[in-house]
C-alpha positions as CSV (number, residue, x, y, z in Angstrom):
1,X,-21.2,15.6,15.8
2,X,-18.7,17.1,18.1
3,X,-15.6,19.6,17.2
4,X,-12.6,18.5,17.7
5,X,-9.4,21.2,18.0
6,X,-6.0,19.9,16.8
7,X,-3.6,22.3,18.7
8,X,-0.1,23.1,17.2
9,X,0.4,20.4,15.0
10,X,2.9,20.8,12.2
11,X,0.7,20.5,8.8
12,X,2.5,18.2,6.4
13,X,5.2,18.9,8.6
14,X,5.6,22.7,8.0
15,X,4.9,25.9,10.7
16,X,2.6,24.8,13.6
17,X,-0.9,25.4,13.3
18,X,-4.2,24.9,14.9
19,X,-6.8,22.9,12.8
20,X,-10.3,22.8,13.6
21,X,-12.7,19.6,12.9
22,X,-16.1,20.4,13.0
23,X,-18.2,17.0,11.8
24,X,-16.6,15.5,9.3
25,X,-15.1,18.4,7.8
26,X,-12.1,20.5,8.3
27,X,-13.7,23.9,8.9
28,X,-10.5,26.0,10.0
29,X,-6.8,25.8,9.6
30,X,-4.8,28.9,11.2
31,X,-2.9,30.1,14.3
32,X,-4.4,30.6,17.8
33,X,-7.6,28.9,16.6
34,X,-10.2,28.3,19.7
35,X,-13.7,26.6,19.6
36,X,-16.4,26.6,22.6
37,X,-17.2,22.9,23.7
38,X,-14.4,21.3,21.2
39,X,-12.2,18.3,22.4
40,X,-8.8,19.4,22.1
41,X,-5.6,17.4,21.4
42,X,-2.5,18.9,22.4
43,X,-0.1,18.4,19.0
44,X,2.9,20.3,19.9
45,X,5.9,18.9,17.7
46,X,3.6,16.6,15.7
47,X,3.1,16.1,12.5
48,X,-0.2,16.3,10.7
49,X,-0.9,14.6,7.5
50,X,-3.6,13.8,5.0
51,X,-4.8,10.3,6.1
52,X,-2.8,7.3,4.2
53,X,-4.0,5.6,1.7
54,X,-2.8,2.0,0.9
55,X,-3.5,1.0,-2.6
56,X,-2.2,-2.7,-2.4
57,X,-3.4,-4.5,1.0
58,X,-4.4,-8.4,1.4
59,X,-7.5,-8.7,3.8
60,X,-7.9,-11.9,3.0
61,X,-11.9,-11.8,3.4
62,X,-13.7,-14.1,2.1
63,X,-12.3,-17.3,2.5
64,X,-9.0,-17.0,4.5
65,X,-10.5,-15.5,7.8
66,X,-7.7,-17.0,9.8
67,X,-5.1,-14.6,8.1
68,X,-7.2,-11.5,8.5
69,X,-10.7,-10.2,8.3
70,X,-12.0,-6.8,6.5
71,X,-12.6,-5.8,10.4
72,X,-9.1,-6.8,12.1
73,X,-7.1,-5.4,8.4
74,X,-9.3,-1.9,8.7
75,X,-8.4,-2.0,12.5
76,X,-4.5,-2.5,11.5
77,X,-4.7,0.1,8.7
78,X,-6.1,2.5,11.4
79,X,-3.5,1.7,13.5
80,X,-0.9,2.6,11.0
81,X,-2.7,5.9,9.8
82,X,-4.7,4.7,6.8
83,X,-8.0,6.2,5.8
84,X,-8.4,4.4,2.6
85,X,-7.2,0.7,1.8
86,X,-7.8,-1.1,-1.3
87,X,-8.3,-4.5,-1.2
88,X,-6.7,-7.1,-3.3
89,X,-8.9,-9.8,-5.6
90,X,-7.2,-13.0,-4.3
91,X,-9.5,-14.0,-1.9
92,X,-11.8,-17.1,-2.0
93,X,-13.7,-17.1,-4.0
94,X,-11.9,-14.6,-6.0
95,X,-13.3,-11.3,-6.3
96,X,-13.9,-11.5,-10.2
97,X,-17.8,-10.7,-10.1
98,X,-19.9,-7.8,-8.9
99,X,-21.2,-10.2,-5.8
100,X,-17.9,-10.4,-4.2
101,X,-16.6,-7.0,-4.5
102,X,-19.9,-5.9,-3.3
103,X,-19.4,-8.1,-0.4
104,X,-15.9,-6.9,0.7
105,X,-17.0,-3.2,-0.1
106,X,-20.2,-3.7,2.2
107,X,-17.7,-5.4,5.2
108,X,-15.8,-1.8,5.2
109,X,-18.8,0.1,5.4
110,X,-20.5,-2.1,8.3
111,X,-16.9,-1.9,10.3
112,X,-15.7,1.5,9.5
113,X,-12.1,1.7,10.8
114,X,-11.4,2.8,7.6
115,X,-12.7,3.1,3.9
116,X,-12.5,-0.2,1.8
117,X,-12.0,0.0,-2.0
118,X,-12.2,-3.5,-3.6
119,X,-9.6,-4.3,-6.5
120,X,-11.1,-6.5,-9.1
121,X,-9.6,-9.8,-10.9
122,X,-8.5,-9.1,-14.2
123,X,-8.9,-12.9,-15.3
124,X,-11.6,-15.2,-14.0
125,X,-10.0,-17.6,-11.4
126,X,-6.5,-15.4,-11.5
127,X,-6.2,-18.1,-13.9
128,X,-5.1,-15.7,-16.7
129,X,-7.3,-17.2,-19.4
130,X,-10.5,-15.5,-19.6
131,X,-11.1,-12.0,-18.6
132,X,-13.1,-11.2,-15.6
133,X,-16.7,-9.3,-15.4
134,X,-14.7,-5.8,-15.3
135,X,-17.5,-3.9,-16.7
136,X,-20.0,-5.2,-13.8
137,X,-17.6,-4.8,-11.5
138,X,-17.1,-1.4,-12.7
139,X,-20.7,-0.5,-12.7
140,X,-21.5,-2.6,-8.9
141,X,-22.1,-0.6,-5.9
142,X,-18.3,-1.0,-4.9
143,X,-17.7,1.4,-8.5
144,X,-14.3,-0.8,-8.9
145,X,-11.9,1.0,-11.0
146,X,-8.5,-0.6,-9.9
147,X,-8.1,-4.3,-11.7
148,X,-5.3,-6.8,-10.9
149,X,-4.7,-10.6,-10.4
150,X,-1.7,-9.8,-7.8
151,X,0.0,-12.7,-6.8
152,X,-0.3,-13.9,-10.2
153,X,1.0,-12.1,-13.4
154,X,-1.1,-11.8,-16.4
155,X,1.7,-13.1,-18.6
156,X,-0.8,-13.8,-21.5
157,X,-0.2,-10.6,-23.9
158,X,-3.2,-10.6,-25.5
159,X,-5.5,-11.1,-22.2
160,X,-3.4,-7.8,-20.9
161,X,-4.0,-5.8,-24.0
162,X,-7.6,-6.9,-24.0
163,X,-7.8,-5.9,-20.2
164,X,-5.7,-2.4,-20.9
165,X,-8.3,-1.8,-23.7
166,X,-11.6,-2.6,-21.5
167,X,-10.8,-0.5,-19.1
168,X,-9.7,2.5,-21.0
169,X,-13.5,2.7,-21.5
170,X,-14.2,3.8,-18.3
171,X,-10.8,5.3,-17.1
172,X,-9.9,2.4,-15.0
173,X,-6.5,0.8,-14.4
174,X,-4.8,-2.5,-14.6
175,X,-2.1,-3.4,-11.6
176,X,0.1,-5.7,-12.7
177,X,2.1,-8.1,-10.8
178,X,5.5,-8.3,-12.9
179,X,6.4,-12.0,-12.8
180,X,7.3,-13.8,-15.9
181,X,6.2,-17.3,-14.4
182,X,8.7,-19.0,-16.9
183,X,11.6,-17.4,-15.4
184,X,10.7,-17.7,-11.8
185,X,9.9,-21.3,-11.6
186,X,10.9,-22.9,-8.4
187,X,12.3,-19.5,-7.1
188,X,12.6,-18.8,-3.3
189,X,14.7,-15.4,-3.0
190,X,16.1,-12.8,-5.2
191,X,18.9,-14.2,-7.8
192,X,22.2,-13.1,-7.1
193,X,25.2,-14.2,-5.1
194,X,23.2,-15.2,-2.0
195,X,20.9,-17.3,-3.9
196,X,23.9,-19.1,-5.4
197,X,25.8,-19.4,-1.9
198,X,22.6,-21.0,-0.2
199,X,21.3,-23.3,-2.8
200,X,18.0,-21.6,-2.8
201,X,16.1,-21.3,-6.6
202,X,16.7,-17.7,-7.8
203,X,14.2,-15.0,-9.2
204,X,15.8,-12.9,-11.6
205,X,15.3,-9.1,-11.7
206,X,14.7,-10.1,-15.9
207,X,11.4,-11.8,-14.9
208,X,10.1,-8.3,-13.6
209,X,11.7,-6.1,-15.9
210,X,10.8,-7.6,-19.3
211,X,6.7,-8.0,-18.0
212,X,6.9,-4.0,-17.1
213,X,8.8,-3.4,-20.6
214,X,6.0,-5.3,-22.4
215,X,3.2,-3.9,-20.2
216,X,4.4,0.0,-20.8
217,X,4.6,-0.7,-24.5
218,X,1.0,-2.2,-24.4
219,X,-0.4,0.9,-22.6
220,X,1.2,3.1,-24.9
221,X,0.1,1.3,-27.8
222,X,-3.8,1.2,-26.4
223,X,-3.5,4.6,-24.9
224,X,-4.7,3.3,-21.4
225,X,-3.4,3.4,-17.7
226,X,-0.9,0.6,-16.4
227,X,0.4,0.3,-12.5
228,X,3.1,-1.4,-11.9
229,X,2.9,-3.6,-8.4
230,X,5.7,-3.7,-5.8
231,X,8.7,-2.5,-8.2
232,X,11.7,-3.9,-6.8
233,X,14.9,-3.6,-9.3
234,X,17.0,-1.0,-10.4
235,X,16.4,-2.1,-14.0
236,X,12.7,-1.9,-13.4
237,X,13.6,2.2,-12.3
238,X,14.8,2.7,-15.7
239,X,12.2,0.9,-17.6
240,X,9.4,2.9,-15.6
241,X,11.8,6.3,-15.8
242,X,12.2,5.8,-19.7
243,X,8.3,4.9,-20.1
244,X,7.4,7.9,-18.0
245,X,9.7,10.4,-20.4
246,X,8.0,8.8,-23.5
247,X,4.7,10.1,-21.8
248,X,3.4,6.7,-21.3
249,X,0.7,6.6,-18.9
250,X,1.9,4.2,-16.3
251,X,2.5,4.6,-12.3
252,X,4.5,2.5,-10.1
253,X,4.5,1.7,-6.6
254,X,7.1,0.4,-4.0
255,X,6.9,-1.7,-0.7
256,X,8.5,0.1,2.9
257,X,10.2,-3.5,2.7
258,X,12.1,-2.6,-0.4
259,X,13.1,0.6,0.6
260,X,14.9,-1.3,3.7
261,X,15.6,-4.7,3.9
262,X,17.8,-6.9,1.4
263,X,18.4,-10.5,0.1
264,X,21.4,-10.6,2.6
265,X,18.5,-11.3,5.5
266,X,17.9,-14.6,3.7
267,X,20.7,-16.2,5.2
268,X,18.8,-16.4,8.3
269,X,16.7,-19.0,6.7
270,X,14.2,-17.2,8.8
271,X,10.8,-17.6,6.4
272,X,9.5,-14.0,7.9
273,X,11.8,-12.4,5.0
274,X,10.5,-14.5,2.3
275,X,8.2,-12.4,0.1
276,X,7.0,-12.1,-3.9
277,X,8.9,-10.2,-5.1
278,X,12.2,-11.0,-2.9
279,X,14.1,-8.8,-1.1
280,X,16.6,-7.6,-3.3
281,X,20.3,-6.1,-3.2
282,X,21.7,-3.0,-1.5
283,X,22.3,-1.4,-5.3
284,X,18.7,-1.9,-6.0
285,X,17.5,-0.6,-2.5
286,X,19.4,2.6,-3.1
287,X,17.8,3.0,-6.7
288,X,14.4,2.6,-5.5
289,X,14.7,5.0,-2.7
290,X,16.2,7.4,-5.5
291,X,13.3,6.9,-7.7
292,X,10.7,7.4,-5.2
293,X,12.6,10.8,-4.1
294,X,12.1,11.7,-7.7
295,X,8.9,10.8,-8.6
296,X,9.7,8.0,-10.7
297,X,8.2,5.6,-8.4
298,X,4.7,7.5,-7.7
299,X,3.6,5.9,-4.6
300,X,4.4,3.4,-1.2
301,X,1.9,0.5,-1.1
302,X,2.3,-2.0,2.0
303,X,1.6,-5.5,0.2
304,X,0.1,-6.2,3.7
305,X,0.2,-9.7,3.4
306,X,-1.1,-11.6,6.5
307,X,-0.3,-15.2,7.0
308,X,-1.1,-17.6,9.9
309,X,1.6,-18.6,12.1
310,X,1.8,-21.9,10.5
311,X,2.3,-20.9,7.2
312,X,5.6,-19.1,8.3
313,X,6.8,-21.1,11.2
314,X,8.0,-23.7,8.9
315,X,10.9,-24.3,6.9
316,X,11.9,-21.7,4.2
317,X,10.9,-23.9,0.7
318,X,7.7,-24.6,2.3
319,X,6.4,-21.2,3.7
320,X,4.2,-18.9,2.4
321,X,5.8,-15.6,0.8
322,X,4.4,-12.0,2.4
323,X,4.7,-9.7,5.0
324,X,2.1,-7.7,7.3
325,X,3.0,-4.1,6.4
326,X,0.1,-1.6,7.5
327,X,1.1,-1.1,11.4
328,X,4.9,-0.1,10.5
329,X,4.9,1.5,6.8
330,X,4.8,5.1,7.9
331,X,7.9,4.2,10.3
332,X,9.7,2.5,7.8
333,X,9.3,5.6,5.4
334,X,10.2,7.7,8.1
335,X,13.5,6.0,8.6
336,X,14.2,5.4,4.7
337,X,13.3,8.5,3.5
338,X,12.7,11.1,5.8
339,X,15.2,10.9,8.3
340,X,17.9,10.6,5.4
341,X,16.7,14.0,3.9
342,X,15.6,11.9,0.4
343,X,11.7,13.5,1.2
344,X,10.2,15.7,3.4
345,X,6.8,15.2,5.1
346,X,4.9,17.0,2.2
347,X,6.6,14.6,-0.4
348,X,5.4,11.8,2.1
349,X,1.7,12.9,2.0
350,X,1.9,13.1,-1.6
351,X,3.6,9.4,-1.8
352,X,1.5,7.9,0.3
353,X,-2.2,9.6,0.8
354,X,-2.3,12.2,-2.4
355,X,-1.2,10.3,-5.3
356,X,-2.4,6.5,-4.2
357,X,-5.6,8.3,-3.9
358,X,-5.6,9.8,-7.5
359,X,-4.6,6.3,-8.7
360,X,-7.4,4.9,-7.2
361,X,-9.9,7.7,-7.4
362,X,-10.7,7.2,-3.6
363,X,-13.0,10.1,-3.3
364,X,-12.7,12.3,-0.5
365,X,-9.1,11.0,0.5
366,X,-5.8,12.5,-0.4
367,X,-7.3,16.1,-0.1
368,X,-5.5,19.0,1.2
369,X,-5.4,19.9,5.1
370,X,-7.2,22.8,4.5
371,X,-11.0,24.6,5.4
372,X,-13.9,22.5,3.9
373,X,-12.0,19.2,3.0
374,X,-12.8,16.0,4.5
375,X,-11.5,15.1,7.8
376,X,-9.2,12.3,6.8
377,X,-6.1,13.2,8.9
378,X,-3.3,11.3,10.1
379,X,-1.1,12.6,13.4
380,X,2.3,11.3,13.7
381,X,4.7,11.5,17.0
382,X,8.1,11.7,14.7
383,X,10.2,11.8,17.9
384,X,9.2,8.6,19.0
385,X,11.6,5.6,18.5
386,X,10.5,2.1,19.8
387,X,11.3,-2.0,19.2
388,X,8.3,-3.6,16.9
389,X,6.5,-5.5,19.1
390,X,3.9,-7.7,17.3
391,X,2.4,-9.0,20.0
392,X,0.8,-5.3,20.0
393,X,-0.8,-5.7,16.4
394,X,-4.2,-4.9,15.4
395,X,-3.7,-7.6,12.5
396,X,-4.6,-11.0,13.1
397,X,-1.3,-12.1,11.7
398,X,2.2,-11.4,13.3
399,X,4.3,-12.2,10.2
400,X,6.6,-8.7,10.3
401,X,10.4,-8.5,9.3
402,X,10.9,-6.1,12.1
403,X,10.4,-7.8,15.3
404,X,12.4,-6.3,18.0
405,X,13.6,-3.7,15.3
406,X,14.1,-0.2,16.5
407,X,12.0,1.9,14.4
408,X,10.9,6.1,14.4
409,X,7.9,7.7,14.5
410,X,4.5,6.6,16.1
411,X,1.2,7.3,14.7
412,X,-0.7,8.8,17.5
413,X,-4.4,9.6,15.9
414,X,-6.0,9.1,12.9
415,X,-9.8,10.6,12.1
416,X,-12.1,9.1,9.3
417,X,-14.3,12.0,8.5
418,X,-13.9,13.6,11.8
419,X,-14.7,10.5,13.7
420,X,-11.8,9.1,15.5
421,X,-10.3,5.2,14.8
422,X,-7.4,5.9,17.2
423,X,-6.4,7.8,19.6
424,X,-3.2,8.3,21.6
425,X,-2.1,5.0,19.7
426,X,-5.1,3.2,20.8
427,X,-8.2,2.2,19.0
428,X,-11.1,3.2,19.8
């Protein structure tokens, strides 16, 4: 393996340092480093972070390769600075058996742009009636520790309790898509002033908050871990904050789009803004940013949800829900959290690398940028500003809400165990 010398990078946004990579490992960090024969990357003014980790990605394979594949999704991940992603279970067939999760895991190893850790379904077929093979998926080659029916809520309290009890045996976690189905029948967007004016079916905040309240109490009762997917309301923030104050083992994520966009965008009737949970109000956005800053919300996760053109280029009511996010996530976080002074770059590393790796037990990821650690790294040109052009995405899908929008920051390099997957903004 070759040596790489990253010269003059601001490690976690701090003072400029040199970082020497030797093979798959960081060999040395300090000032004025040199190494004979090393490839030199001039990084003056750029920020070096541990490789990003996404706990919530939809790679669509097997079954919906028209939207995304493990190859195209991991290429998109590398473009966005990610070295590990967790692939959601709502594939066809559903990832509810050891065989399917191993298939996804092996595809990730084969393509090599980032590590792929499958998430197993909580229930058979995501149908909410019978627990899936949680133990078999954990014991499989994929070593699944995160389980979710994302896209559907585990709304049966008994099933949810049983799942929490089961994963406790091996230190796993249940990641809940918090959506009370009876309260969201026919929902098209956030329930509020805008939905009333547009005449679109509303998705009330209480549909999310009531499930979160139930599940943190179940986790406390069982003594198990629960993770809240794509938390989106101010009320949900308060419930998680209360649960943490009681010592309940709960973690939560927020998506980049819920940190930036609001339900006012539904006035355009452009289905690119249709997502689940829906874009909420400005008050919710402010609460989510503050909660991410103070640690009530633990991590940022993309909920990267690719769809083919025909599933979005239609009337609002018929359109699929979801947005792609891997290639724009860090830029949105820079705009909403760093440039506003709410987070330092060290705080970004904690919420987009260290903590998601810890929740998902992604070995070798989220580690310090120091000697002896795996060389999973991301280099960011934070001074860059440019308009988002989905035509240049590595993802197979183009359903981004940011087309034509100017965002700050650009990932220039990504290294996975010392191997460059992105160089000067181009995939290797």
